[in-house]
C-alpha positions, 0 to 999 in steps of 0.5 A: 978831593976824591972824598969830595967827589963822592960827597957830591955825587951822594948829595946830588938829588935823585929826582928834580924838576926841570924848566924847559925853556925853549927849543933852539934858544940861545943862552942869553946874557942874563944867563951866561953860556957855561962854555969857557966862561967865568963869572963872579957874583958879589962875594962868591966865586963861580968857576965854569970850565972851558969848552971840553973841559971838566964837567961843571959840579965835581969839585976836582974838576974831573968829568965822566965820559960823555959829559963834554959839551960839543956845542952842538945840539938843541938847547932845551933847558937852562939851570942855575945853582945857587949853593951856600953852606949854613953858618958860613956866611963869610966864605965864599959860595959858588954860583953856577949855571948849566945848560941841557942840549938834546943829546947830552946834560950838563949838571952842576954843584959847588964846593967850599974848603974841599967840602961838597954841598947839595944843589938844586938840579933842574932836570926831569928823569924819563920815568917820572915824566911817563908818570906824570903823563899818564896822570895827566891823561887821566886828568884830561879824561875826568875833566871831559868826563864832567864836561860832557855829563851835561850834553849827554843828559841834556835830552833827558832833562829837557823831557823832566823840566819841560826845556825846548831847544833854546833853553837847553841851548842856554844850559849847554852854552852856559859852561862856556860863559865861565870857561872863557873867563878863566883862560888867561888867569889860569895860563898866567898862574900856571906860568908863575906857580906851576901848572900841576898846583892850578890843576890839582885845585881846579879839579877837586873844586869842579869834581865837588860842584859835578857831584852836587849838580843833582842836588841843585836841580832839586832845590826848587822850581827855577830848574833852568836857573840853578843848571845855568848856574851850575854850568857857569861854575864848572866852566869857571873851574875848568877854564884854568885847566888847559892853559895850565897844562900848556904851561906845564908841558911847554916848560917840560917838554922839547920841541921834537916831542911836543906834539906827541906828548900833548896829544897823548894828554889830549887824547884824554879828552876823546877818552873822557867823552867815550867813558861818559858816553858808554857808562853815562849812557848805561847809567842813564837808562839804568838810574836816571840822569842824577847817576851820570853826575855822581859817577863823573864828579866822584871819579874826579875827587878820587884822581885829586886824592891819589895825585895829592897823596902818592905824587905831591905829598911830602915828608921830612925837610923837603919842599915841592918845585913845580910839583916834583921833589926837590931837597932844599938847603937849610933856611939860612942858606936860602936867604944867603941864595936870595941875597946873591939872586937879587943882584942879577941871576934869575932862577925861576921863570919870569913873570913879566909877559911881553904884550906888545912884542906878542900881539904885534905879530901876525903869527900870533893872531894866526895862532888865536883864530886858528885856535878859536876856530878849533875849539868852537867848532869842537864845542858845537859838536860836543854839545849837539851831536847826542841831541842829534842823533837821538832826535833823528834816529830815535830808535838807535842805541845811545851807547853807539852814537855816544862811544864810536866817534870817540873811540876813533878819536883816541887812536886818531890823536895818537896817531896825530902825535907820533906821526907830526914828531916823526916828520920833525925828526925826519927834517920837515920844518916845523911849521910845514908839519903844523900846517899839514895838521891844521889841514887835516884837523880843520879842512878834512874834518869839516868836509865830514861835518858837512857830509853828517848833514846830508845823509839819512842813514844811521851808519853813515852818520855814525862814520861821518861823525866818527871822522869828523871828531877823530880828525879834529884831534890833529889840532892837538899837533898843529895849532895846540903845539905852535903855540908853545913854538911861538912863546915856551916861556909864556905858552900859558897866557898865550894859550889862555887868550886863545882859549879865551877867544874860542870859549867866547866863540863857543858860547855863541856857536852853541846858542846860534846852533840852538837857534838855527835848529828851533827856526830852521827845523834842520841839523843841516845849518848846524853842520854848515856852521861847523864848516864855515867857522873851521875854514876861516881858522884854516885859511888864516893859519895857512897864510900867517902861521910861523913857528919861530919864537916871538918872545925873545928880544934881538939879543935872544933874551926871554922878554 
């Protein structure tokens, strides 16, 4: 038995992913609670220890200090192991499940005939979590480097190609025409095959298109058509990113850490805008607008190469489950395991989306409308602020107004995440914290947007723009994670629906902004539009917003 225990410890993989399905979720009948239960699959013996007894996975039934489950804590993940030994199909195999709680983890394995066999453990070690958080932060940064290249270059391109405000508005808004079409697809694919795979494929494609944009502009005389096509294609490719990211984080991150993790990764949007605003403004002055697209697209392709080679490359008989390295048993074992699983023991995230269950809930519609408002108001400011400063204050330096607001937004985003998680850990209700973040992100930010339209001072305009953009980052810790609160099992899909609505509103909002400027000759109307949209989303969320899960059946099962 001692030898078997050592074999078990030796064979346990050192690195593995996790399916973090729900915060506060109760074990469902389809995946039994391991405490004091015993369940056998056909032809297989599965043994689960009694409450407070030995840790599952050690063949001799022994345990280590701290491995007993007190039954308390928040359930943050559920694990299932199906193990078999090659060439021994006639002998029994063991099927085990385990749950991970907020203050301890249960892991599992199996043995047959006194010999331990490998198992797949679905838990994410913190060092690897930190690596992926940093990687996704950089990916979000590069996403926005490519996205804001056109707004930064819009004024110069308008001069070169003779575009008026309406035509420039068409090019700027065309990004969202494509962006809104792939949101739901990206979220659903992220829920099914893994968000990191979707992110990597889309990044490689949008990086190539960004590099090719200046070439498309000089293919012929139809500059407006080619640039519109380029932006639509970029929007299509980037539309899958945030839904896939939401799916990935909802599966990996517990409720009390979601806000900081999401706000950290989300800070990449401000950092990317800052980088393009600073470096892009210099490149624009020194080498012309094509250099901005070469810069942002080239960096994206380098990031894709790094992620593929350093984080997703594989060697030897191994595979990648959810983007992380997992040692798998031989093919014959997998065939036997599949035969067991089809008889009622699921091992992966469900693929069925509970459409009716979700869209019958007012809290879901409140989240969608709030996300729509947050996205639309942000897209309007993102698209038109560079042109506003360049036309209103023509003698000002571009690196000032393209850098300072986003320089403020980065620490604001991190602060919002820290504050949100701190308040929840202090015992404040989750929905109360989420609504407070929305008051800051939609309410107070819209006040500064209104002020932006009623000042003639360059310094005041920079301050108001910085405050408005910085406060909008509080939405990362509000509505963005509230979607994960409502439906962590299909958060990618639900975020895709909400962001599709936001992108559609962005198309209308950016075009409407250009129309208002052209017809009224005043930028005040644009900032009034931003404030009105933000107020609509805030009021809806304050009245109908909730944080209870809506993707559970009455028996507390994932639908």
